[in-house]
N, CA, C and O atoms as a GROMACS GRO file, in nm:
protein
  512
    1MET      N    1   0.426   2.413   2.209
    1MET     CA    2   0.356   2.386   2.080
    1MET      C    3   0.331   2.315   2.010
    1MET      O    4   0.379   2.317   1.897
    2PRO      N    5   0.217   2.195   2.062
    2PRO     CA    6   0.266   2.078   2.083
    2PRO      C    7   0.184   2.008   1.970
    2PRO      O    8   0.130   1.899   1.990
    3HIS      N    9   0.178   2.081   1.842
    3HIS     CA   10   0.145   2.029   1.710
    3HIS      C   11   0.099   2.170   1.580
    3HIS      O   12   0.022   2.266   1.581
    4ILE      N   13   0.165   2.130   1.511
    4ILE     CA   14   0.107   2.200   1.384
    4ILE      C   15  -0.078   2.150   1.344
    4ILE      O   16  -0.105   2.032   1.324
    5ALA      N   17  -0.180   2.253   1.339
    5ALA     CA   18  -0.301   2.229   1.338
    5ALA      C   19  -0.327   2.212   1.236
    5ALA      O   20  -0.326   2.097   1.193
    6LEU      N   21  -0.367   2.336   1.138
    6LEU     CA   22  -0.361   2.312   0.962
    6LEU      C   23  -0.257   2.383   0.876
    6LEU      O   24  -0.158   2.454   0.896
    7VAL      N   25  -0.338   2.318   0.744
    7VAL     CA   26  -0.240   2.367   0.672
    7VAL      C   27  -0.323   2.401   0.568
    7VAL      O   28  -0.403   2.317   0.526
    8THR      N   29  -0.313   2.570   0.496
    8THR     CA   30  -0.386   2.601   0.394
    8THR      C   31  -0.381   2.552   0.264
    8THR      O   32  -0.279   2.587   0.204
    9LEU      N   33  -0.457   2.485   0.204
    9LEU     CA   34  -0.433   2.454   0.019
    9LEU      C   35  -0.579   2.501  -0.027
    9LEU      O   36  -0.698   2.472  -0.008
   10VAL      N   37  -0.485   2.607  -0.114
   10VAL     CA   38  -0.591   2.709  -0.178
   10VAL      C   39  -0.644   2.589  -0.296
   10VAL      O   40  -0.580   2.493  -0.340
   11VAL      N   41  -0.817   2.640  -0.338
   11VAL     CA   42  -0.867   2.514  -0.368
   11VAL      C   43  -0.923   2.626  -0.488
   11VAL      O   44  -0.948   2.738  -0.444
   12ARG      N   45  -0.946   2.605  -0.641
   12ARG     CA   46  -1.105   2.636  -0.693
   12ARG      C   47  -1.170   2.730  -0.617
   12ARG      O   48  -1.171   2.843  -0.568
   13ASP      N   49  -1.239   2.591  -0.639
   13ASP     CA   50  -1.369   2.560  -0.518
   13ASP      C   51  -1.446   2.482  -0.412
   13ASP      O   52  -1.414   2.370  -0.451
   14TYR      N   53  -1.515   2.461  -0.318
   14TYR     CA   54  -1.492   2.474  -0.195
   14TYR      C   55  -1.552   2.295  -0.232
   14TYR      O   56  -1.479   2.197  -0.241
   15ASP      N   57  -1.740   2.297  -0.251
   15ASP     CA   58  -1.744   2.192  -0.298
   15ASP      C   59  -1.704   2.097  -0.389
   15ASP      O   60  -1.766   1.992  -0.376
   16GLU      N   61  -1.613   2.099  -0.486
   16GLU     CA   62  -1.516   2.000  -0.538
   16GLU      C   63  -1.436   1.962  -0.501
   16GLU      O   64  -1.396   1.857  -0.551
   17ALA      N   65  -1.351   2.029  -0.377
   17ALA     CA   66  -1.242   1.987  -0.345
   17ALA      C   67  -1.257   1.884  -0.250
   17ALA      O   68  -1.184   1.787  -0.238
   18LEU      N   69  -1.384   1.919  -0.168
   18LEU     CA   70  -1.431   1.785  -0.069
   18LEU      C   71  -1.566   1.745  -0.097
   18LEU      O   72  -1.674   1.732  -0.038
   19SER      N   73  -1.508   1.729  -0.232
   19SER     CA   74  -1.592   1.577  -0.281
   19SER      C   75  -1.433   1.489  -0.293
   19SER      O   76  -1.422   1.369  -0.267
   20PHE      N   77  -1.355   1.552  -0.323
   20PHE     CA   78  -1.262   1.484  -0.369
   20PHE      C   79  -1.202   1.470  -0.228
   20PHE      O   80  -1.195   1.350  -0.202
   21TYR      N   81  -1.167   1.528  -0.151
   21TYR     CA   82  -1.108   1.470   0.002
   21TYR      C   83  -1.164   1.348   0.079
   21TYR      O   84  -1.111   1.252   0.136
   22THR      N   85  -1.312   1.395   0.056
   22THR     CA   86  -1.369   1.324   0.151
   22THR      C   87  -1.443   1.213   0.015
   22THR      O   88  -1.531   1.136   0.051
   23GLY      N   89  -1.419   1.214  -0.068
   23GLY     CA   90  -1.484   1.140  -0.098
   23GLY      C   91  -1.326   0.963  -0.151
   23GLY      O   92  -1.294   0.852  -0.109
   24ALA      N   93  -1.278   1.085  -0.288
   24ALA     CA   94  -1.190   0.991  -0.264
   24ALA      C   95  -1.069   0.957  -0.221
   24ALA      O   96  -1.020   0.845  -0.239
   25LEU      N   97  -1.002   1.071  -0.148
   25LEU     CA   98  -0.946   0.991   0.001
   25LEU      C   99  -0.984   1.006   0.101
   25LEU      O  100  -0.921   1.032   0.204
   26GLY      N  101  -1.092   0.991   0.086
   26GLY     CA  102  -1.209   0.947   0.238
   26GLY      C  103  -1.147   0.963   0.372
   26GLY      O  104  -1.126   0.885   0.466
   27PHE      N  105  -1.111   1.163   0.340
   27PHE     CA  106  -1.108   1.242   0.414
   27PHE      C  107  -1.241   1.247   0.560
   27PHE      O  108  -1.355   1.214   0.528
   28GLU      N  109  -1.219   1.281   0.680
   28GLU     CA  110  -1.333   1.351   0.714
   28GLU      C  111  -1.390   1.531   0.708
   28GLU      O  112  -1.315   1.627   0.691
   29LEU      N  113  -1.470   1.535   0.718
   29LEU     CA  114  -1.499   1.678   0.663
   29LEU      C  115  -1.542   1.711   0.874
   29LEU      O  116  -1.627   1.660   0.947
   30VAL      N  117  -1.465   1.787   0.894
   30VAL     CA  118  -1.444   1.839   1.026
   30VAL      C  119  -1.518   1.956   1.069
   30VAL      O  120  -1.577   1.979   1.174
   31GLU      N  121  -1.497   2.036   0.945
   31GLU     CA  122  -1.596   2.211   0.961
   31GLU      C  123  -1.614   2.280   0.832
   31GLU      O  124  -1.524   2.297   0.751
   32ASP      N  125  -1.712   2.309   0.821
   32ASP     CA  126  -1.759   2.374   0.687
   32ASP      C  127  -1.884   2.467   0.704
   32ASP      O  128  -2.005   2.449   0.693
   33THR      N  129  -1.781   2.607   0.745
   33THR     CA  130  -1.901   2.727   0.802
   33THR      C  131  -1.898   2.802   0.704
   33THR      O  132  -1.822   2.804   0.607
   34ASP      N  133  -2.009   2.883   0.741
   34ASP     CA  134  -2.013   3.000   0.617
   34ASP      C  135  -2.006   3.100   0.663
   34ASP      O  136  -2.101   3.135   0.734
   35ARG      N  137  -1.879   3.202   0.642
   35ARG     CA  138  -1.827   3.308   0.682
   35ARG      C  139  -1.894   3.478   0.636
   35ARG      O  140  -1.858   3.596   0.630
   36GLY      N  141  -2.008   3.397   0.614
   36GLY     CA  142  -2.097   3.574   0.591
   36GLY      C  143  -2.049   3.630   0.440
   36GLY      O  144  -2.126   3.702   0.377
   37ASP      N  145  -1.951   3.602   0.398
   37ASP     CA  146  -1.888   3.716   0.302
   37ASP      C  147  -1.849   3.632   0.137
   37ASP      O  148  -1.786   3.648   0.032
   38GLY      N  149  -1.933   3.542   0.206
   38GLY     CA  150  -1.881   3.465   0.119
   38GLY      C  151  -1.717   3.318   0.042
   38GLY      O  152  -1.651   3.277  -0.054
   39SER      N  153  -1.741   3.311   0.157
   39SER     CA  154  -1.616   3.200   0.183
   39SER      C  155  -1.725   3.149   0.349
   39SER      O  156  -1.799   3.205   0.430
   40ARG      N  157  -1.659   2.980   0.317
   40ARG     CA  158  -1.599   2.927   0.365
   40ARG      C  159  -1.508   2.881   0.552
   40ARG      O  160  -1.405   2.936   0.589
   41TRP      N  161  -1.558   2.811   0.605
   41TRP     CA  162  -1.377   2.776   0.645
   41TRP      C  163  -1.442   2.576   0.654
   41TRP      O  164  -1.540   2.510   0.689
   42VAL      N  165  -1.364   2.568   0.621
   42VAL     CA  166  -1.353   2.419   0.568
   42VAL      C  167  -1.248   2.355   0.635
   42VAL      O  168  -1.134   2.400   0.638
   43VAL      N  169  -1.275   2.278   0.676
   43VAL     CA  170  -1.173   2.139   0.758
   43VAL      C  171  -1.184   2.014   0.751
   43VAL      O  172  -1.261   1.946   0.819
   44VAL      N  173  -1.100   1.970   0.660
   44VAL     CA  174  -1.059   1.821   0.677
   44VAL      C  175  -0.976   1.809   0.716
   44VAL      O  176  -0.896   1.894   0.755
   45ARG      N  177  -0.969   1.650   0.718
   45ARG     CA  178  -0.866   1.564   0.827
   45ARG      C  179  -0.855   1.358   0.739
   45ARG      O  180  -0.921   1.255   0.722
   46PRO      N  181  -0.819   1.374   0.732
   46PRO     CA  182  -0.809   1.214   0.778
   46PRO      C  183  -0.944   1.124   0.824
   46PRO      O  184  -0.986   1.154   0.936
   47ARG      N  185  -0.983   1.068   0.787
   47ARG     CA  186  -1.012   1.033   0.904
   47ARG      C  187  -1.030   0.927   1.041
   47ARG      O  188  -1.035   0.805   1.022
   48GLY      N  189  -1.036   0.963   1.127
   48GLY     CA  190  -0.998   0.879   1.255
   48GLY      C  191  -0.884   0.938   1.355
   48GLY      O  192  -0.848   0.898   1.466
   49THR      N  193  -0.839   1.050   1.274
   49THR     CA  194  -0.732   1.119   1.368
   49THR      C  195  -0.753   1.226   1.383
   49THR      O  196  -0.843   1.288   1.325
   50GLU      N  197  -0.650   1.287   1.492
   50GLU     CA  198  -0.680   1.408   1.554
   50GLU      C  199  -0.580   1.523   1.535
   50GLU      O  200  -0.577   1.628   1.599
   51GLY      N  201  -0.459   1.465   1.386
   51GLY     CA  202  -0.365   1.620   1.389
   51GLY      C  203  -0.399   1.630   1.333
   51GLY      O  204  -0.514   1.589   1.315
   52THR      N  205  -0.274   1.743   1.181
   52THR     CA  206  -0.349   1.841   1.146
   52THR      C  207  -0.420   1.840   1.035
   52THR      O  208  -0.395   1.762   0.943
   53GLY      N  209  -0.509   1.921   1.033
   53GLY     CA  210  -0.648   1.940   0.914
   53GLY      C  211  -0.615   1.999   0.825
   53GLY      O  212  -0.521   2.076   0.846
   54LEU      N  213  -0.667   1.994   0.698
   54LEU     CA  214  -0.641   2.098   0.527
   54LEU      C  215  -0.772   2.223   0.527
   54LEU      O  216  -0.892   2.197   0.520
   55LEU      N  217  -0.720   2.339   0.534
   55LEU     CA  218  -0.814   2.409   0.535
   55LEU      C  219  -0.785   2.441   0.360
   55LEU      O  220  -0.693   2.488   0.292
   56LEU      N  221  -0.953   2.373   0.330
   56LEU     CA  222  -0.942   2.480   0.226
   56LEU      C  223  -1.009   2.566   0.162
   56LEU      O  224  -1.131   2.579   0.146
   57ALA      N  225  -0.899   2.639   0.116
   57ALA     CA  226  -0.964   2.817   0.147
   57ALA      C  227  -0.983   2.852  -0.010
   57ALA      O  228  -0.876   2.850  -0.071
   58ARG      N  229  -1.067   2.876  -0.067
   58ARG     CA  230  -1.105   2.893  -0.213
   58ARG      C  231  -1.022   3.013  -0.237
   58ARG      O  232  -1.020   3.110  -0.162
   59ALA      N  233  -0.958   3.000  -0.339
   59ALA     CA  234  -0.957   3.139  -0.472
   59ALA      C  235  -0.957   3.243  -0.451
   59ALA      O  236  -1.026   3.295  -0.539
   60LYS      N  237  -0.913   3.334  -0.369
   60LYS     CA  238  -1.008   3.514  -0.435
   60LYS      C  239  -0.949   3.588  -0.490
   60LYS      O  240  -1.014   3.693  -0.499
   61ASP      N  241  -0.785   3.600  -0.571
   61ASP     CA  242  -0.820   3.669  -0.706
   61ASP      C  243  -0.737   3.570  -0.819
   61ASP      O  244  -0.739   3.449  -0.840
   62GLU      N  245  -0.690   3.644  -0.859
   62GLU     CA  246  -0.683   3.605  -1.006
   62GLU      C  247  -0.479   3.505  -0.962
   62GLU      O  248  -0.442   3.403  -1.020
   63ALA      N  249  -0.398   3.580  -0.855
   63ALA     CA  250  -0.257   3.543  -0.791
   63ALA      C  251  -0.298   3.457  -0.688
   63ALA      O  252  -0.191   3.416  -0.645
   64GLN      N  253  -0.398   3.398  -0.613
   64GLN     CA  254  -0.441   3.299  -0.547
   64GLN      C  255  -0.454   3.207  -0.719
   64GLN      O  256  -0.367   3.142  -0.778
   65ALA      N  257  -0.575   3.234  -0.753
   65ALA     CA  258  -0.609   3.110  -0.826
   65ALA      C  259  -0.409   3.046  -0.913
   65ALA      O  260  -0.352   2.939  -0.899
   66ALA      N  261  -0.377   3.138  -0.971
   66ALA     CA  262  -0.232   3.097  -1.013
   66ALA      C  263  -0.198   2.988  -0.935
   66ALA      O  264  -0.171   2.886  -0.999
   67SER      N  265  -0.191   2.981  -0.789
   67SER     CA  266  -0.106   2.887  -0.744
   67SER      C  267  -0.141   2.788  -0.689
   67SER      O  268  -0.080   2.727  -0.601
   68VAL      N  269  -0.346   2.736  -0.782
   68VAL     CA  270  -0.384   2.631  -0.704
   68VAL      C  271  -0.317   2.475  -0.778
   68VAL      O  272  -0.329   2.467  -0.900
   69GLY      N  273  -0.275   2.402  -0.732
   69GLY     CA  274  -0.261   2.362  -0.745
   69GLY      C  275  -0.052   2.320  -0.786
   69GLY      O  276   0.022   2.224  -0.805
   70ALA      N  277  -0.050   2.435  -0.779
   70ALA     CA  278   0.113   2.421  -0.804
   70ALA      C  279   0.151   2.516  -0.637
   70ALA      O  280   0.213   2.623  -0.635
   71GLN      N  281   0.123   2.480  -0.574
   71GLN     CA  282   0.122   2.562  -0.427
   71GLN      C  283   0.313   2.481  -0.327
   71GLN      O  284   0.361   2.531  -0.226
   72THR      N  285   0.366   2.369  -0.398
   72THR     CA  286   0.519   2.374  -0.370
   72THR      C  287   0.592   2.360  -0.500
   72THR      O  288   0.675   2.270  -0.515
   73GLY      N  289   0.564   2.449  -0.598
   73GLY     CA  290   0.619   2.438  -0.688
   73GLY      C  291   0.668   2.285  -0.770
   73GLY      O  292   0.767   2.249  -0.834
   74GLY      N  293   0.589   2.246  -0.745
   74GLY     CA  294   0.551   2.039  -0.831
   74GLY      C  295   0.646   1.977  -0.823
   74GLY      O  296   0.691   1.918  -0.921
   75ARG      N  297   0.714   1.974  -0.679
   75ARG     CA  298   0.742   1.873  -0.555
   75ARG      C  299   0.664   1.819  -0.437
   75ARG      O  300   0.608   1.877  -0.344
   76VAL      N  301   0.675   1.712  -0.462
   76VAL     CA  302   0.554   1.605  -0.344
   76VAL      C  303   0.626   1.757  -0.147
   76VAL      O  304   0.717   1.808  -0.081
   77GLY      N  305   0.482   1.739  -0.171
   77GLY     CA  306   0.462   1.867  -0.025
   77GLY      C  307   0.326   1.814   0.047
   77GLY      O  308   0.239   1.888   0.094
   78PHE      N  309   0.323   1.724   0.048
   78PHE     CA  310   0.242   1.666   0.134
   78PHE      C  311   0.187   1.475   0.151
   78PHE      O  312   0.140   1.393   0.072
   79PHE      N  313   0.222   1.473   0.281
   79PHE     CA  314   0.237   1.289   0.317
   79PHE      C  315   0.134   1.229   0.397
   79PHE      O  316   0.140   1.249   0.519
   80LEU      N  317  -0.003   1.128   0.331
   80LEU     CA  318  -0.022   1.069   0.365
   80LEU      C  319  -0.022   0.926   0.435
   80LEU      O  320  -0.082   0.837   0.375
   81HIS      N  321   0.029   0.901   0.533
   81HIS     CA  322   0.074   0.812   0.609
   81HIS      C  323  -0.003   0.695   0.608
   81HIS      O  324  -0.108   0.747   0.570
   82THR      N  325  -0.027   0.592   0.619
   82THR     CA  326  -0.127   0.456   0.614
   82THR      C  327  -0.054   0.351   0.680
   82THR      O  328   0.066   0.329   0.665
   83GLU      N  329  -0.164   0.266   0.782
   83GLU     CA  330  -0.120   0.144   0.822
   83GLU      C  331  -0.151   0.051   0.737
   83GLU      O  332  -0.169  -0.060   0.788
   84ASP      N  333  -0.170   0.060   0.575
   84ASP     CA  334  -0.226  -0.062   0.535
   84ASP      C  335  -0.234  -0.068   0.336
   84ASP      O  336  -0.316  -0.103   0.251
   85PHE      N  337  -0.105  -0.013   0.338
   85PHE     CA  338  -0.041   0.081   0.215
   85PHE      C  339  -0.144  -0.031   0.055
   85PHE      O  340  -0.159   0.010  -0.060
   86GLU      N  341  -0.176  -0.118   0.091
   86GLU     CA  342  -0.182  -0.181  -0.051
   86GLU      C  343  -0.368  -0.140  -0.040
   86GLU      O  344  -0.450  -0.116  -0.129
   87SER      N  345  -0.379  -0.147   0.083
   87SER     CA  346  -0.577  -0.126   0.066
   87SER      C  347  -0.568   0.022   0.063
   87SER      O  348  -0.578   0.088  -0.041
   88ASP      N  349  -0.555   0.057   0.148
   88ASP     CA  350  -0.516   0.229   0.090
   88ASP      C  351  -0.548   0.245  -0.092
   88ASP      O  352  -0.652   0.257  -0.156
   89HIS      N  353  -0.404   0.238  -0.131
   89HIS     CA  354  -0.367   0.240  -0.232
   89HIS      C  355  -0.471   0.144  -0.302
   89HIS      O  356  -0.513   0.225  -0.384
   90ALA      N  357  -0.535   0.039  -0.324
   90ALA     CA  358  -0.612   0.040  -0.412
   90ALA      C  359  -0.771   0.080  -0.448
   90ALA      O  360  -0.858   0.046  -0.528
   91ARG      N  361  -0.749   0.189  -0.320
   91ARG     CA  362  -0.952   0.174  -0.315
   91ARG      C  363  -0.889   0.297  -0.332
   91ARG      O  364  -0.940   0.320  -0.441
   92MET      N  365  -0.817   0.397  -0.311
   92MET     CA  366  -0.790   0.557  -0.419
   92MET      C  367  -0.773   0.510  -0.590
   92MET      O  368  -0.831   0.563  -0.684
   93THR      N  369  -0.675   0.395  -0.596
   93THR     CA  370  -0.737   0.349  -0.695
   93THR      C  371  -0.868   0.399  -0.826
   93THR      O  372  -0.898   0.462  -0.928
   94ALA      N  373  -0.917   0.277  -0.676
   94ALA     CA  374  -1.061   0.281  -0.818
   94ALA      C  375  -1.173   0.363  -0.766
   94ALA      O  376  -1.290   0.373  -0.805
   95ALA      N  377  -1.086   0.439  -0.634
   95ALA     CA  378  -1.210   0.577  -0.659
   95ALA      C  379  -1.181   0.707  -0.758
   95ALA      O  380  -1.256   0.805  -0.764
   96GLY      N  381  -1.030   0.687  -0.850
   96GLY     CA  382  -1.013   0.764  -0.942
   96GLY      C  383  -0.916   0.882  -0.922
   96GLY      O  384  -0.939   1.003  -0.911
   97VAL      N  385  -0.824   0.826  -0.922
   97VAL     CA  386  -0.709   0.864  -0.788
   97VAL      C  387  -0.611   0.887  -0.889
   97VAL      O  388  -0.596   0.789  -0.963
   98ARG      N  389  -0.536   0.988  -0.916
   98ARG     CA  390  -0.424   0.961  -1.036
   98ARG      C  391  -0.310   0.918  -0.955
   98ARG      O  392  -0.271   1.001  -0.872
   99PHE      N  393  -0.262   0.834  -0.959
   99PHE     CA  394  -0.119   0.778  -0.935
   99PHE      C  395  -0.018   0.783  -0.997
   99PHE      O  396  -0.017   0.672  -1.049
  100LEU      N  397   0.084   0.840  -1.036
  100LEU     CA  398   0.206   0.876  -1.061
  100LEU      C  399   0.314   0.825  -1.131
  100LEU      O  400   0.388   0.858  -1.224
  101GLU      N  401   0.294   0.702  -1.028
  101GLU     CA  402   0.399   0.588  -1.080
  101GLU      C  403   0.366   0.463  -0.976
  101GLU      O  404   0.324   0.496  -0.865
  102GLU      N  405   0.379   0.350  -1.000
  102GLU     CA  406   0.407   0.225  -0.992
  102GLU      C  407   0.396   0.197  -0.804
  102GLU      O  408   0.282   0.237  -0.778
  103PRO      N  409   0.419   0.180  -0.757
  103PRO     CA  410   0.358   0.199  -0.545
  103PRO      C  411   0.545   0.122  -0.557
  103PRO      O  412   0.574   0.017  -0.615
  104ARG      N  413   0.633   0.207  -0.491
  104ARG     CA  414   0.776   0.146  -0.440
  104ARG      C  415   0.794   0.064  -0.292
  104ARG      O  416   0.706   0.069  -0.207
  105HIS      N  417   0.872   0.017  -0.281
  105HIS     CA  418   0.944  -0.083  -0.115
  105HIS      C  419   1.053  -0.003  -0.147
  105HIS      O  420   1.121  -0.036  -0.244
  106GLU      N  421   1.070   0.052  -0.111
  106GLU     CA  422   1.228   0.139  -0.001
  106GLU      C  423   1.238   0.114   0.124
  106GLU      O  424   1.133   0.118   0.187
  107VAL      N  425   1.352   0.086   0.191
  107VAL     CA  426   1.422   0.048   0.317
  107VAL      C  427   1.276   0.140   0.440
  107VAL      O  428   1.183   0.106   0.513
  108TYR      N  429   1.330   0.241   0.402
  108TYR     CA  430   1.183   0.342   0.484
  108TYR      C  431   1.056   0.321   0.503
  108TYR      O  432   0.981   0.350   0.596
  109GLY      N  433   1.033   0.248   0.363
  109GLY     CA  434   0.867   0.215   0.339
  109GLY      C  435   0.837   0.201   0.220
  109GLY      O  436   0.917   0.196   0.126
  110SER      N  437   0.737   0.194   0.215
  110SER     CA  438   0.649   0.174   0.096
  110SER      C  439   0.479   0.290   0.092
  110SER      O  440   0.384   0.334   0.156
  111VAL      N  441   0.564   0.283  -0.067
  111VAL     CA  442   0.497   0.448  -0.162
  111VAL      C  443   0.474   0.450  -0.207
  111VAL      O  444   0.507   0.361  -0.285
  112ALA      N  445   0.380   0.545  -0.253
  112ALA     CA  446   0.372   0.563  -0.448
  112ALA      C  447   0.370   0.763  -0.431
  112ALA      O  448   0.391   0.799  -0.316
  113VAL      N  449   0.356   0.839  -0.499
  113VAL     CA  450   0.345   1.017  -0.541
  113VAL      C  451   0.205   0.961  -0.588
  113VAL      O  452   0.182   0.840  -0.588
  114PHE      N  453   0.105   1.064  -0.632
  114PHE     CA  454  -0.018   1.039  -0.650
  114PHE      C  455  -0.046   1.248  -0.639
  114PHE      O  456  -0.005   1.329  -0.556
  115GLU      N  457  -0.141   1.270  -0.775
  115GLU     CA  458  -0.220   1.430  -0.715
  115GLU      C  459  -0.358   1.476  -0.663
  115GLU      O  460  -0.399   1.459  -0.548
  116ASP      N  461  -0.390   1.504  -0.711
  116ASP     CA  462  -0.522   1.587  -0.601
  116ASP      C  463  -0.610   1.590  -0.741
  116ASP      O  464  -0.597   1.527  -0.846
  117LEU      N  465  -0.664   1.646  -0.718
  117LEU     CA  466  -0.759   1.688  -0.828
  117LEU      C  467  -0.696   1.843  -0.869
  117LEU      O  468  -0.722   1.856  -0.988
  118TYR      N  469  -0.641   1.936  -0.831
  118TYR     CA  470  -0.514   2.028  -0.875
  118TYR      C  471  -0.423   2.006  -0.938
  118TYR      O  472  -0.388   2.060  -1.043
  119GLY      N  473  -0.345   1.875  -0.844
  119GLY     CA  474  -0.226   1.828  -0.931
  119GLY      C  475  -0.108   1.877  -0.801
  119GLY      O  476   0.013   1.902  -0.804
  120ASN      N  477  -0.213   1.874  -0.689
  120ASN     CA  478  -0.090   1.912  -0.604
  120ASN      C  479  -0.038   1.777  -0.584
  120ASN      O  480  -0.119   1.687  -0.609
  121ARG      N  481   0.080   1.741  -0.544
  121ARG     CA  482   0.176   1.553  -0.543
  121ARG      C  483   0.182   1.542  -0.362
  121ARG      O  484   0.210   1.616  -0.268
  122TRP      N  485   0.142   1.414  -0.383
  122TRP     CA  486   0.087   1.380  -0.228
  122TRP      C  487   0.183   1.250  -0.190
  122TRP      O  488   0.096   1.163  -0.186
  123ASP      N  489   0.289   1.192  -0.165
  123ASP     CA  490   0.343   1.031  -0.126
  123ASP      C  491   0.184   1.011  -0.047
  123ASP      O  492   0.094   1.080   0.001
  124LEU      N  493   0.212   0.892  -0.067
  124LEU     CA  494   0.030   0.799  -0.014
  124LEU      C  495   0.208   0.731   0.078
  124LEU      O  496   0.300   0.728  -0.004
  125LEU      N  497   0.236   0.697   0.180
  125LEU     CA  498   0.286   0.633   0.258
  125LEU      C  499   0.308   0.505   0.369
  125LEU      O  500   0.224   0.526   0.458
  126GLN      N  501   0.366   0.412   0.393
  126GLN     CA  502   0.350   0.348   0.463
  126GLN      C  503   0.473   0.296   0.529
  126GLN      O  504   0.555   0.212   0.491
  127PRO      N  505   0.465   0.367   0.639
  127PRO     CA  506   0.698   0.368   0.658
  127PRO      C  507   0.768   0.247   0.702
  127PRO      O  508   0.752   0.218   0.583
  128ALA      N  509   0.825   0.155   0.749
  128ALA     CA  510   0.901   0.051   0.734
  128ALA      C  511   0.814   0.001   0.887
  128ALA      O  512   0.839  -0.107   0.940
   0.00000   0.00000   0.00000
């Protein structure tokens, strides 16, 4: 098994999630297929990569809707690596991404925690 292909992220709405991930974060849309039952198979991933993608899955019921934005219990659950921390941080800030802290420069690299449109926490990280 060479890699994890997809990680599911439960969202309120496909189109608002697509707007955030492709607009504010600059991800590319890999697939958006109507499944014929009101649901869609929507996959995004960081532009220019062949790595793990996010399957944006609209909540189907109240239990799933309650998990939107809290899928990792308030911890940072997603780690977005960059090769140009300063530029990506500035671009994301200008696009309205909410950073929860000022950038830090640690032994392992430059990092800042941000929230997606639902409140899930992410690290923007340029490894040392």
